Biopython code that builds the backbone (N, CA, C, O; Angstrom):
import numpy as np
from Bio.PDB.StructureBuilder import StructureBuilder

atoms = [
    (1, "UNK", "N", (93.768, 81.955, 80.192)),
    (1, "UNK", "CA", (92.614, 81.735, 79.351)),
    (1, "UNK", "C", (92.063, 80.330, 79.562)),
    (1, "UNK", "O", (92.713, 79.472, 80.160)),
    (2, "UNK", "N", (90.893, 80.122, 79.075)),
    (2, "UNK", "CA", (90.196, 78.856, 79.251)),
    (2, "UNK", "C", (90.325, 78.010, 77.998)),
    (2, "UNK", "O", (90.207, 78.529, 76.888)),
    (3, "UNK", "N", (90.565, 76.711, 78.159)),
    (3, "UNK", "CA", (90.679, 75.794, 77.020)),
    (3, "UNK", "C", (89.454, 74.895, 76.939)),
    (3, "UNK", "O", (89.581, 73.674, 76.848)),
    (4, "UNK", "N", (88.278, 75.489, 76.972)),
    (4, "UNK", "CA", (87.044, 74.707, 76.889)),
    (4, "UNK", "C", (86.780, 74.389, 75.426)),
    (4, "UNK", "O", (86.830, 75.268, 74.566)),
    (5, "UNK", "N", (86.500, 73.121, 75.161)),
    (5, "UNK", "CA", (86.164, 72.710, 73.816)),
    (5, "UNK", "C", (84.766, 73.217, 73.487)),
    (5, "UNK", "O", (83.839, 73.035, 74.277)),
    (6, "UNK", "N", (84.603, 73.862, 72.311)),
    (6, "UNK", "CA", (83.269, 74.357, 71.953)),
    (6, "UNK", "C", (82.234, 73.240, 72.004)),
    (6, "UNK", "O", (82.452, 72.155, 71.466)),
    (7, "UNK", "N", (81.132, 73.507, 72.642)),
    (7, "UNK", "CA", (80.051, 72.542, 72.755)),
    (7, "UNK", "C", (80.166, 71.632, 73.968)),
    (7, "UNK", "O", (79.207, 70.947, 74.320)),
    (8, "UNK", "N", (81.327, 71.618, 74.610)),
    (8, "UNK", "CA", (81.513, 70.770, 75.792)),
    (8, "UNK", "C", (80.959, 71.486, 77.019)),
    (8, "UNK", "O", (81.017, 72.713, 77.112)),
    (9, "UNK", "N", (80.430, 70.720, 77.946)),
    (9, "UNK", "CA", (79.903, 71.294, 79.184)),
    (9, "UNK", "C", (81.072, 71.778, 80.038)),
    (9, "UNK", "O", (82.094, 71.099, 80.137)),
    (10, "UNK", "N", (80.921, 72.961, 80.661)),
    (10, "UNK", "CA", (82.014, 73.449, 81.508)),
    (10, "UNK", "C", (82.209, 72.541, 82.725)),
    (10, "UNK", "O", (81.247, 72.031, 83.299)),
    (11, "UNK", "N", (83.441, 72.357, 83.092)),
    (11, "UNK", "CA", (83.766, 71.550, 84.274)),
    (11, "UNK", "C", (83.557, 72.407, 85.519)),
    (11, "UNK", "O", (83.450, 73.629, 85.414)),
    (12, "UNK", "N", (83.497, 71.783, 86.696)),
    (12, "UNK", "CA", (83.403, 72.575, 87.934)),
    (12, "UNK", "C", (84.565, 73.566, 88.067)),
    (12, "UNK", "O", (84.384, 74.673, 88.574)),
    (13, "UNK", "N", (85.749, 73.169, 87.615)),
    (13, "UNK", "CA", (86.895, 74.073, 87.676)),
    (13, "UNK", "C", (86.690, 75.278, 86.767)),
    (13, "UNK", "O", (87.057, 76.399, 87.120)),
    (14, "UNK", "N", (86.095, 75.041, 85.579)),
    (14, "UNK", "CA", (85.816, 76.143, 84.652)),
    (14, "UNK", "C", (84.799, 77.112, 85.256)),
    (14, "UNK", "O", (84.954, 78.329, 85.154)),
    (15, "UNK", "N", (83.772, 76.568, 85.877)),
    (15, "UNK", "CA", (82.740, 77.398, 86.494)),
    (15, "UNK", "C", (83.321, 78.208, 87.645)),
    (15, "UNK", "O", (83.041, 79.399, 87.779)),
    (16, "UNK", "N", (84.131, 77.557, 88.473)),
    (16, "UNK", "CA", (84.767, 78.250, 89.590)),
    (16, "UNK", "C", (85.686, 79.352, 89.074)),
    (16, "UNK", "O", (85.697, 80.457, 89.616)),
    (17, "UNK", "N", (86.446, 79.058, 88.042)),
    (17, "UNK", "CA", (87.346, 80.047, 87.451)),
    (17, "UNK", "C", (86.561, 81.261, 86.971)),
    (17, "UNK", "O", (86.969, 82.397, 87.216)),
    (18, "UNK", "N", (85.472, 81.041, 86.308)),
    (18, "UNK", "CA", (84.638, 82.137, 85.810)),
    (18, "UNK", "C", (84.090, 82.976, 86.961)),
    (18, "UNK", "O", (84.105, 84.206, 86.900)),
    (19, "UNK", "N", (83.608, 82.311, 88.006)),
    (19, "UNK", "CA", (83.076, 83.039, 89.163)),
    (19, "UNK", "C", (84.168, 83.860, 89.850)),
    (19, "UNK", "O", (83.927, 85.003, 90.239)),
    (20, "UNK", "N", (85.362, 83.289, 90.003)),
    (20, "UNK", "CA", (86.465, 84.005, 90.641)),
    (20, "UNK", "C", (86.913, 85.193, 89.799)),
    (20, "UNK", "O", (87.204, 86.261, 90.339)),
    (21, "UNK", "N", (86.972, 85.020, 88.489)),
    (21, "UNK", "CA", (87.325, 86.138, 87.604)),
    (21, "UNK", "C", (86.338, 87.282, 87.775)),
    (21, "UNK", "O", (86.735, 88.446, 87.822)),
    (22, "UNK", "N", (85.052, 86.954, 87.869)),
    (22, "UNK", "CA", (84.023, 87.973, 88.042)),
    (22, "UNK", "C", (84.200, 88.697, 89.379)),
    (22, "UNK", "O", (84.114, 89.924, 89.438)),
    (23, "UNK", "N", (84.447, 87.942, 90.449)),
    (23, "UNK", "CA", (84.681, 88.545, 91.769)),
    (23, "UNK", "C", (85.888, 89.484, 91.753)),
    (23, "UNK", "O", (85.824, 90.601, 92.265)),
    (24, "UNK", "N", (86.978, 89.020, 91.163)),
    (24, "UNK", "CA", (88.207, 89.822, 91.125)),
    (24, "UNK", "C", (88.000, 91.082, 90.305)),
    (24, "UNK", "O", (88.374, 92.173, 90.737)),
    (25, "UNK", "N", (87.407, 90.945, 89.127)),
    (25, "UNK", "CA", (87.185, 92.115, 88.266)),
    (25, "UNK", "C", (86.254, 93.122, 88.926)),
    (25, "UNK", "O", (86.488, 94.328, 88.847)),
    (26, "UNK", "N", (85.213, 92.643, 89.569)),
    (26, "UNK", "CA", (84.272, 93.523, 90.255)),
    (26, "UNK", "C", (84.938, 94.260, 91.403)),
    (26, "UNK", "O", (84.733, 95.462, 91.572)),
    (27, "UNK", "N", (85.724, 93.559, 92.184)),
    (27, "UNK", "CA", (86.425, 94.174, 93.303)),
    (27, "UNK", "C", (87.424, 95.210, 92.813)),
    (27, "UNK", "O", (87.528, 96.290, 93.394)),
    (28, "UNK", "N", (88.150, 94.902, 91.769)),
    (28, "UNK", "CA", (89.109, 95.864, 91.213)),
    (28, "UNK", "C", (88.403, 97.122, 90.723)),
    (28, "UNK", "O", (88.911, 98.230, 90.897)),
    (29, "UNK", "N", (87.246, 96.958, 90.118)),
    (29, "UNK", "CA", (86.494, 98.108, 89.624)),
    (29, "UNK", "C", (86.029, 98.993, 90.786)),
    (29, "UNK", "O", (86.132, 100.217, 90.712)),
    (30, "UNK", "N", (85.521, 98.383, 91.847)),
    (30, "UNK", "CA", (85.094, 99.151, 93.022)),
    (30, "UNK", "C", (86.283, 99.852, 93.676)),
    (30, "UNK", "O", (86.181, 101.004, 94.098)),
    (31, "UNK", "N", (87.395, 99.154, 93.753)),
    (31, "UNK", "CA", (88.606, 99.725, 94.333)),
    (31, "UNK", "C", (89.077, 100.939, 93.530)),
    (31, "UNK", "O", (89.413, 101.973, 94.109)),
    (32, "UNK", "N", (89.103, 100.822, 92.229)),
    (32, "UNK", "CA", (89.521, 101.944, 91.383)),
    (32, "UNK", "C", (88.587, 103.141, 91.574)),
    (32, "UNK", "O", (89.039, 104.285, 91.610)),
    (33, "UNK", "N", (87.298, 102.874, 91.696)),
    (33, "UNK", "CA", (86.336, 103.955, 91.935)),
    (33, "UNK", "C", (86.571, 104.640, 93.268)),
    (33, "UNK", "O", (86.490, 105.864, 93.367)),
    (34, "UNK", "N", (86.862, 103.852, 94.290)),
    (34, "UNK", "CA", (87.124, 104.424, 95.623)),
    (34, "UNK", "C", (88.411, 105.237, 95.620)),
    (34, "UNK", "O", (88.471, 106.305, 96.229)),
    (35, "UNK", "N", (89.431, 104.746, 94.946)),
    (35, "UNK", "CA", (90.698, 105.478, 94.861)),
    (35, "UNK", "C", (90.495, 106.788, 94.118)),
    (35, "UNK", "O", (90.977, 107.831, 94.560)),
    (36, "UNK", "N", (89.788, 106.747, 92.995)),
    (36, "UNK", "CA", (89.527, 107.967, 92.232)),
    (36, "UNK", "C", (88.749, 108.982, 93.058)),
    (36, "UNK", "O", (89.061, 110.172, 93.027)),
    (37, "UNK", "N", (87.748, 108.528, 93.790)),
    (37, "UNK", "CA", (86.948, 109.434, 94.623)),
    (37, "UNK", "C", (87.815, 110.068, 95.702)),
    (37, "UNK", "O", (87.711, 111.268, 95.953)),
    (38, "UNK", "N", (88.661, 109.281, 96.337)),
    (38, "UNK", "CA", (89.524, 109.818, 97.400)),
    (38, "UNK", "C", (90.544, 110.797, 96.841)),
    (38, "UNK", "O", (90.807, 111.828, 97.460)),
    (39, "UNK", "N", (91.121, 110.496, 95.686)),
    (39, "UNK", "CA", (92.063, 111.426, 95.069)),
    (39, "UNK", "C", (91.385, 112.744, 94.706)),
    (39, "UNK", "O", (91.959, 113.816, 94.896)),
    (40, "UNK", "N", (90.171, 112.664, 94.187)),
    (40, "UNK", "CA", (89.446, 113.881, 93.831)),
    (40, "UNK", "C", (89.188, 114.719, 95.072)),
    (40, "UNK", "O", (89.340, 115.940, 95.030)),
    (41, "UNK", "N", (88.798, 114.085, 96.180)),
    (41, "UNK", "CA", (88.597, 114.829, 97.435)),
    (41, "UNK", "C", (89.917, 115.413, 97.943)),
    (41, "UNK", "O", (89.944, 116.542, 98.433)),
    (42, "UNK", "N", (91.004, 114.660, 97.832)),
    (42, "UNK", "CA", (92.314, 115.155, 98.240)),
    (42, "UNK", "C", (92.676, 116.396, 97.433)),
    (42, "UNK", "O", (93.070, 117.412, 98.006)),
    (43, "UNK", "N", (92.548, 116.327, 96.123)),
    (43, "UNK", "CA", (92.921, 117.452, 95.273)),
    (43, "UNK", "C", (92.060, 118.678, 95.567)),
    (43, "UNK", "O", (92.551, 119.806, 95.524)),
    (44, "UNK", "N", (90.784, 118.463, 95.865)),
    (44, "UNK", "CA", (89.922, 119.588, 96.232)),
    (44, "UNK", "C", (90.404, 120.205, 97.544)),
    (44, "UNK", "O", (90.493, 121.427, 97.666)),
    (45, "UNK", "N", (90.713, 119.358, 98.522)),
    (45, "UNK", "CA", (91.186, 119.866, 99.817)),
    (45, "UNK", "C", (92.504, 120.626, 99.678)),
    (45, "UNK", "O", (92.688, 121.669, 100.306)),
    (46, "UNK", "N", (93.413, 120.113, 98.868)),
    (46, "UNK", "CA", (94.675, 120.810, 98.622)),
    (46, "UNK", "C", (94.393, 122.158, 97.960)),
    (46, "UNK", "O", (94.932, 123.186, 98.370)),
    (47, "UNK", "N", (93.551, 122.141, 96.944)),
    (47, "UNK", "CA", (93.216, 123.386, 96.246)),
    (47, "UNK", "C", (92.533, 124.391, 97.154)),
    (47, "UNK", "O", (92.828, 125.585, 97.091)),
    (48, "UNK", "N", (91.625, 123.922, 97.995)),
    (48, "UNK", "CA", (90.918, 124.796, 98.933)),
    (48, "UNK", "C", (91.901, 125.427, 99.911)),
    (48, "UNK", "O", (91.846, 126.627, 100.179)),
    (49, "UNK", "N", (92.788, 124.613, 100.432)),
    (49, "UNK", "CA", (93.780, 125.119, 101.400)),
    (49, "UNK", "C", (94.704, 126.140, 100.749)),
    (49, "UNK", "O", (94.984, 127.189, 101.330)),
    (50, "UNK", "N", (95.176, 125.835, 99.540)),
    (50, "UNK", "CA", (96.048, 126.770, 98.840)),
    (50, "UNK", "C", (95.315, 128.073, 98.520)),
    (50, "UNK", "O", (95.871, 129.162, 98.662)),
    (51, "UNK", "N", (94.077, 127.945, 98.095)),
    (51, "UNK", "CA", (93.285, 129.137, 97.768)),
    (51, "UNK", "C", (93.096, 130.012, 99.005)),
    (51, "UNK", "O", (93.244, 131.232, 98.937)),
    (52, "UNK", "N", (92.778, 129.403, 100.100)),
    (52, "UNK", "CA", (92.507, 130.140, 101.338)),
    (52, "UNK", "C", (93.782, 130.689, 101.964)),
    (52, "UNK", "O", (93.854, 131.870, 102.304)),
    (53, "UNK", "N", (94.773, 129.841, 102.114)),
    (53, "UNK", "CA", (95.973, 130.205, 102.866)),
    (53, "UNK", "C", (97.028, 130.937, 102.048)),
    (53, "UNK", "O", (97.762, 131.768, 102.582)),
    (54, "UNK", "N", (97.109, 130.633, 100.759)),
    (54, "UNK", "CA", (98.226, 131.149, 99.971)),
    (54, "UNK", "C", (97.795, 132.261, 99.019)),
    (54, "UNK", "O", (98.476, 133.282, 98.915)),
    (55, "UNK", "N", (96.685, 132.078, 98.333)),
    (55, "UNK", "CA", (96.320, 133.009, 97.271)),
    (55, "UNK", "C", (95.292, 134.050, 97.692)),
    (55, "UNK", "O", (95.056, 135.015, 96.965)),
    (56, "UNK", "N", (94.691, 133.868, 98.836)),
    (56, "UNK", "CA", (93.648, 134.790, 99.262)),
    (56, "UNK", "C", (94.174, 136.110, 99.770)),
    (56, "UNK", "O", (95.363, 136.254, 100.056)),
    (57, "UNK", "N", (93.291, 137.060, 99.877)),
    (57, "UNK", "CA", (93.546, 138.360, 100.488)),
    (57, "UNK", "C", (94.734, 139.108, 99.896)),
    (57, "UNK", "O", (95.588, 139.599, 100.634)),
    (58, "UNK", "N", (94.794, 139.198, 98.591)),
    (58, "UNK", "CA", (95.794, 140.039, 97.944)),
    (58, "UNK", "C", (97.212, 139.521, 97.986)),
    (58, "UNK", "O", (98.150, 140.299, 97.813)),
    (59, "UNK", "N", (97.400, 138.252, 98.208)),
    (59, "UNK", "CA", (98.753, 137.693, 98.254)),
    (59, "UNK", "C", (99.085, 136.959, 96.963)),
    (59, "UNK", "O", (99.843, 135.989, 96.987)),
    (60, "UNK", "N", (98.535, 137.402, 95.835)),
    (60, "UNK", "CA", (98.643, 136.649, 94.592)),
    (60, "UNK", "C", (100.079, 136.479, 94.120)),
    (60, "UNK", "O", (100.463, 135.363, 93.771)),
    (61, "UNK", "N", (100.895, 137.537, 94.093)),
    (61, "UNK", "CA", (102.264, 137.386, 93.579)),
    (61, "UNK", "C", (103.106, 136.512, 94.515)),
    (61, "UNK", "O", (103.872, 135.666, 94.054)),
    (62, "UNK", "N", (102.964, 136.714, 95.805)),
    (62, "UNK", "CA", (103.651, 135.872, 96.787)),
    (62, "UNK", "C", (103.149, 134.439, 96.663)),
    (62, "UNK", "O", (103.928, 133.487, 96.721)),
    (63, "UNK", "N", (101.845, 134.299, 96.493)),
    (63, "UNK", "CA", (101.240, 132.978, 96.390)),
    (63, "UNK", "C", (101.722, 132.210, 95.187)),
    (63, "UNK", "O", (101.937, 131.000, 95.262)),
    (64, "UNK", "N", (101.894, 132.905, 94.074)),
    (64, "UNK", "CA", (102.367, 132.254, 92.853)),
    (64, "UNK", "C", (103.767, 131.689, 93.063)),
    (64, "UNK", "O", (104.057, 130.563, 92.659)),
    (65, "UNK", "N", (104.621, 132.466, 93.689)),
    (65, "UNK", "CA", (105.978, 131.989, 93.973)),
    (65, "UNK", "C", (105.943, 130.811, 94.943)),
    (65, "UNK", "O", (106.692, 129.845, 94.798)),
    (66, "UNK", "N", (105.067, 130.911, 95.924)),
    (66, "UNK", "CA", (104.958, 129.837, 96.908)),
    (66, "UNK", "C", (104.431, 128.549, 96.260)),
    (66, "UNK", "O", (104.859, 127.455, 96.628)),
    (67, "UNK", "N", (103.509, 128.672, 95.303)),
    (67, "UNK", "CA", (103.011, 127.487, 94.593)),
    (67, "UNK", "C", (104.147, 126.794, 93.845)),
    (67, "UNK", "O", (104.219, 125.566, 93.820)),
    (68, "UNK", "N", (105.029, 127.577, 93.238)),
    (68, "UNK", "CA", (106.170, 126.983, 92.534)),
    (68, "UNK", "C", (107.075, 126.235, 93.503)),
    (68, "UNK", "O", (107.522, 125.125, 93.215)),
    (69, "UNK", "N", (107.339, 126.842, 94.643)),
    (69, "UNK", "CA", (108.190, 126.203, 95.649)),
    (69, "UNK", "C", (107.529, 124.944, 96.210)),
    (69, "UNK", "O", (108.157, 123.890, 96.307)),
    (70, "UNK", "N", (106.256, 125.071, 96.575)),
    (70, "UNK", "CA", (105.525, 123.903, 97.094)),
    (70, "UNK", "C", (105.458, 122.793, 96.052)),
    (70, "UNK", "O", (105.598, 121.614, 96.377)),
    (71, "UNK", "N", (105.242, 123.180, 94.801)),
    (71, "UNK", "CA", (105.185, 122.194, 93.724)),
    (71, "UNK", "C", (106.478, 121.407, 93.606)),
    (71, "UNK", "O", (106.453, 120.192, 93.414)),
    (72, "UNK", "N", (107.608, 122.093, 93.719)),
    (72, "UNK", "CA", (108.904, 121.399, 93.663)),
    (72, "UNK", "C", (109.071, 120.456, 94.851)),
    (72, "UNK", "O", (109.504, 119.315, 94.694)),
    (73, "UNK", "N", (108.727, 120.939, 96.029)),
    (73, "UNK", "CA", (108.887, 120.114, 97.229)),
    (73, "UNK", "C", (107.964, 118.901, 97.203)),
    (73, "UNK", "O", (108.391, 117.780, 97.476)),
    (74, "UNK", "N", (106.702, 119.134, 96.875)),
    (74, "UNK", "CA", (105.741, 118.024, 96.867)),
    (74, "UNK", "C", (106.039, 117.025, 95.758)),
    (74, "UNK", "O", (105.828, 115.825, 95.930)),
    (75, "UNK", "N", (106.528, 117.511, 94.622)),
    (75, "UNK", "CA", (106.873, 116.612, 93.519)),
    (75, "UNK", "C", (108.019, 115.688, 93.913)),
    (75, "UNK", "O", (108.010, 114.502, 93.582)),
    (76, "UNK", "N", (108.999, 116.232, 94.620)),
    (76, "UNK", "CA", (110.109, 115.388, 95.071)),
    (76, "UNK", "C", (109.623, 114.294, 96.020)),
    (76, "UNK", "O", (110.122, 113.169, 96.007)),
    (77, "UNK", "N", (108.646, 114.650, 96.834)),
    (77, "UNK", "CA", (108.176, 113.697, 97.838)),
    (77, "UNK", "C", (107.092, 112.754, 97.326)),
    (77, "UNK", "O", (107.082, 111.572, 97.671)),
    (78, "UNK", "N", (106.162, 113.281, 96.487)),
    (78, "UNK", "CA", (104.987, 112.496, 96.102)),
    (78, "UNK", "C", (104.839, 112.253, 94.602)),
    (78, "UNK", "O", (103.921, 111.540, 94.195)),
    (79, "UNK", "N", (105.700, 112.813, 93.778)),
    (79, "UNK", "CA", (105.631, 112.563, 92.340)),
    (79, "UNK", "C", (105.003, 113.700, 91.556)),
    (79, "UNK", "O", (104.596, 114.722, 92.109)),
    (80, "UNK", "N", (104.938, 113.488, 90.238)),
    (80, "UNK", "CA", (104.531, 114.525, 89.293)),
    (80, "UNK", "C", (103.125, 115.068, 89.502)),
    (80, "UNK", "O", (102.834, 116.174, 89.047)),
    (81, "UNK", "N", (102.271, 114.359, 90.150)),
    (81, "UNK", "CA", (100.897, 114.818, 90.350)),
    (81, "UNK", "C", (100.788, 116.085, 91.174)),
    (81, "UNK", "O", (99.716, 116.686, 91.251)),
    (82, "UNK", "N", (101.885, 116.497, 91.790)),
    (82, "UNK", "CA", (101.847, 117.673, 92.658)),
    (82, "UNK", "C", (102.751, 118.801, 92.153)),
    (82, "UNK", "O", (103.180, 119.653, 92.930)),
    (83, "UNK", "N", (103.036, 118.800, 90.857)),
    (83, "UNK", "CA", (103.769, 119.916, 90.258)),
    (83, "UNK", "C", (102.955, 121.191, 90.405)),
    (83, "UNK", "O", (101.740, 121.137, 90.599)),
    (84, "UNK", "N", (103.619, 122.339, 90.313)),
    (84, "UNK", "CA", (102.924, 123.611, 90.505)),
    (84, "UNK", "C", (101.762, 123.776, 89.524)),
    (84, "UNK", "O", (100.733, 124.355, 89.874)),
    (85, "UNK", "N", (101.918, 123.277, 88.312)),
    (85, "UNK", "CA", (100.828, 123.353, 87.330)),
    (85, "UNK", "C", (99.592, 122.621, 87.859)),
    (85, "UNK", "O", (98.471, 123.112, 87.729)),
    (86, "UNK", "N", (99.804, 121.448, 88.453)),
    (86, "UNK", "CA", (98.683, 120.692, 88.999)),
    (86, "UNK", "C", (98.120, 121.352, 90.255)),
    (86, "UNK", "O", (96.914, 121.307, 90.496)),
    (87, "UNK", "N", (98.987, 121.958, 91.047)),
    (87, "UNK", "CA", (98.496, 122.687, 92.217)),
    (87, "UNK", "C", (97.564, 123.815, 91.778)),
    (87, "UNK", "O", (96.547, 124.067, 92.423)),
    (88, "UNK", "N", (97.906, 124.487, 90.695)),
    (88, "UNK", "CA", (97.036, 125.550, 90.172)),
    (88, "UNK", "C", (95.684, 124.970, 89.716)),
    (88, "UNK", "O", (94.635, 125.582, 89.915)),
    (89, "UNK", "N", (95.731, 123.805, 89.113)),
    (89, "UNK", "CA", (94.473, 123.144, 88.717)),
    (89, "UNK", "C", (93.616, 122.819, 89.934)),
    (89, "UNK", "O", (92.394, 122.965, 89.908)),
    (90, "UNK", "N", (94.273, 122.380, 90.994)),
    (90, "UNK", "CA", (93.544, 122.065, 92.226)),
    (90, "UNK", "C", (92.889, 123.317, 92.803)),
    (90, "UNK", "O", (91.763, 123.262, 93.298)),
    (91, "UNK", "N", (93.593, 124.438, 92.739)),
    (91, "UNK", "CA", (93.019, 125.700, 93.214)),
    (91, "UNK", "C", (91.806, 126.070, 92.374)),
    (91, "UNK", "O", (90.768, 126.449, 92.915)),
    (92, "UNK", "N", (91.930, 125.963, 91.062)),
    (92, "UNK", "CA", (90.796, 126.289, 90.181)),
    (92, "UNK", "C", (89.613, 125.360, 90.438)),
    (92, "UNK", "O", (88.459, 125.786, 90.397)),
    (93, "UNK", "N", (89.904, 124.105, 90.700)),
    (93, "UNK", "CA", (88.866, 123.141, 91.019)),
    (93, "UNK", "C", (88.125, 123.557, 92.288)),
    (93, "UNK", "O", (86.895, 123.541, 92.329)),
    (94, "UNK", "N", (88.877, 123.928, 93.318)),
    (94, "UNK", "CA", (88.262, 124.357, 94.575)),
    (94, "UNK", "C", (87.484, 125.656, 94.397)),
    (94, "UNK", "O", (86.443, 125.844, 95.026)),
    (95, "UNK", "N", (87.971, 126.540, 93.560)),
    (95, "UNK", "CA", (87.244, 127.787, 93.277)),
    (95, "UNK", "C", (85.953, 127.500, 92.519)),
    (95, "UNK", "O", (84.919, 128.115, 92.782)),
    (96, "UNK", "N", (86.020, 126.572, 91.586)),
    (96, "UNK", "CA", (84.850, 126.245, 90.771)),
    (96, "UNK", "C", (83.780, 125.473, 91.527)),
    (96, "UNK", "O", (82.595, 125.561, 91.204)),
    (97, "UNK", "N", (84.201, 124.718, 92.532)),
    (97, "UNK", "CA", (83.280, 123.931, 93.345)),
    (97, "UNK", "C", (83.541, 124.236, 94.821)),
    (97, "UNK", "O", (84.188, 123.445, 95.507)),
    (98, "UNK", "N", (83.048, 125.369, 95.315)),
    (98, "UNK", "CA", (83.372, 125.766, 96.687)),
    (98, "UNK", "C", (82.684, 124.937, 97.771)),
    (98, "UNK", "O", (83.067, 125.022, 98.938)),
    (99, "UNK", "N", (81.688, 124.148, 97.414)),
    (99, "UNK", "CA", (80.930, 123.372, 98.398)),
    (99, "UNK", "C", (81.474, 121.942, 98.488)),
    (99, "UNK", "O", (81.427, 121.192, 97.512)),
    (100, "UNK", "N", (81.986, 121.573, 99.659)),
    (100, "UNK", "CA", (82.568, 120.240, 99.855)),
    (100, "UNK", "C", (81.550, 119.128, 99.623)),
    (100, "UNK", "O", (81.911, 118.051, 99.149)),
    (101, "UNK", "N", (80.292, 119.373, 99.950)),
    (101, "UNK", "CA", (79.266, 118.341, 99.764)),
    (101, "UNK", "C", (79.079, 118.015, 98.281)),
    (101, "UNK", "O", (78.896, 116.853, 97.918)),
    (102, "UNK", "N", (79.126, 119.023, 97.438)),
    (102, "UNK", "CA", (78.998, 118.796, 95.993)),
    (102, "UNK", "C", (80.196, 118.004, 95.493)),
    (102, "UNK", "O", (80.045, 117.080, 94.694)),
    (103, "UNK", "N", (81.370, 118.359, 95.957)),
    (103, "UNK", "CA", (82.585, 117.650, 95.542)),
    (103, "UNK", "C", (82.519, 116.192, 95.965)),
    (103, "UNK", "O", (82.906, 115.305, 95.205)),
    (104, "UNK", "N", (82.039, 115.943, 97.156)),
    (104, "UNK", "CA", (81.926, 114.573, 97.634)),
    (104, "UNK", "C", (80.989, 113.759, 96.745)),
    (104, "UNK", "O", (81.278, 112.609, 96.414)),
    (105, "UNK", "N", (79.881, 114.356, 96.368)),
    (105, "UNK", "CA", (78.933, 113.684, 95.479)),
    (105, "UNK", "C", (79.542, 113.459, 94.099)),
    (105, "UNK", "O", (79.446, 112.362, 93.547)),
    (106, "UNK", "N", (80.167, 114.492, 93.543)),
    (106, "UNK", "CA", (80.778, 114.369, 92.223)),
    (106, "UNK", "C", (81.919, 113.370, 92.205)),
    (106, "UNK", "O", (82.086, 112.631, 91.234)),
    (107, "UNK", "N", (82.708, 113.342, 93.276)),
    (107, "UNK", "CA", (83.886, 112.472, 93.293)),
    (107, "UNK", "C", (83.506, 110.999, 93.257)),
    (107, "UNK", "O", (84.309, 110.155, 92.857)),
    (108, "UNK", "N", (82.289, 110.692, 93.674)),
    (108, "UNK", "CA", (81.836, 109.299, 93.618)),
    (108, "UNK", "C", (81.487, 108.897, 92.189)),
    (108, "UNK", "O", (81.415, 107.709, 91.875)),
    (109, "UNK", "N", (81.267, 109.900, 91.313)),
    (109, "UNK", "CA", (80.829, 109.602, 89.958)),
    (109, "UNK", "C", (81.852, 109.976, 88.889)),
    (109, "UNK", "O", (81.868, 109.391, 87.806)),
    (110, "UNK", "N", (82.714, 110.962, 89.200)),
    (110, "UNK", "CA", (83.674, 111.438, 88.211)),
    (110, "UNK", "C", (85.078, 111.362, 88.779)),
    (110, "UNK", "O", (85.283, 111.539, 89.980)),
    (111, "UNK", "N", (86.033, 111.099, 87.919)),
    (111, "UNK", "CA", (87.434, 111.047, 88.351)),
    (111, "UNK", "C", (88.065, 112.432, 88.241)),
    (111, "UNK", "O", (87.464, 113.361, 87.701)),
    (112, "UNK", "N", (89.267, 112.553, 88.751)),
    (112, "UNK", "CA", (89.992, 113.820, 88.685)),
    (112, "UNK", "C", (90.171, 114.262, 87.242)),
    (112, "UNK", "O", (90.044, 115.450, 86.946)),
    (113, "UNK", "N", (90.461, 113.339, 86.342)),
    (113, "UNK", "CA", (90.653, 113.721, 84.941)),
    (113, "UNK", "C", (89.374, 114.307, 84.354)),
    (113, "UNK", "O", (89.449, 115.174, 83.483)),
    (114, "UNK", "N", (88.216, 113.865, 84.798)),
    (114, "UNK", "CA", (86.968, 114.490, 84.358)),
    (114, "UNK", "C", (86.879, 115.917, 84.857)),
    (114, "UNK", "O", (86.429, 116.808, 84.138)),
    (115, "UNK", "N", (87.306, 116.131, 86.090)),
    (115, "UNK", "CA", (87.234, 117.464, 86.679)),
    (115, "UNK", "C", (88.162, 118.431, 85.956)),
    (115, "UNK", "O", (87.807, 119.585, 85.714)),
    (116, "UNK", "N", (89.356, 117.950, 85.614)),
    (116, "UNK", "CA", (90.331, 118.799, 84.927)),
    (116, "UNK", "C", (89.805, 119.119, 83.549)),
    (116, "UNK", "O", (90.464, 119.826, 82.786)),
]
sb = StructureBuilder()
sb.init_structure("model")
sb.init_model(0)
sb.init_chain("A")
sb.init_seg("    ")
for serial, (resi, resn, name, xyz) in enumerate(atoms, 1):
    if name == "N":
        sb.init_residue(resn, " ", resi, " ")
    sb.init_atom(name, np.array(xyz, "f"), 0.0, 1.0, " ", f" {name:<3s}", serial, name[0])
structure = sb.get_structure()
């Protein structure tokens, strides 16, 4: 925090500190937006692949079992975000937004939690 006396003119160090804080906060905000957009695209791609390869063409019961198995394997490797419940959400997301161009546009503005 800053220890500027009320009414006192800011020192060059105070001004520099304020400018650096603004740069850091702005960069962190852009970074978080880019990460959220990439995660949303990843989840759509995972959902699309699962929908096409696993659940399509009458393989629903087999696909459901495979989602549970994949969820366990991916969770061990990448964490809770890839549990079978989340894989099902990714499939629904891909079904709801079948056009990759729309997803790309949305992912720049909305996070995965908005999509869910």
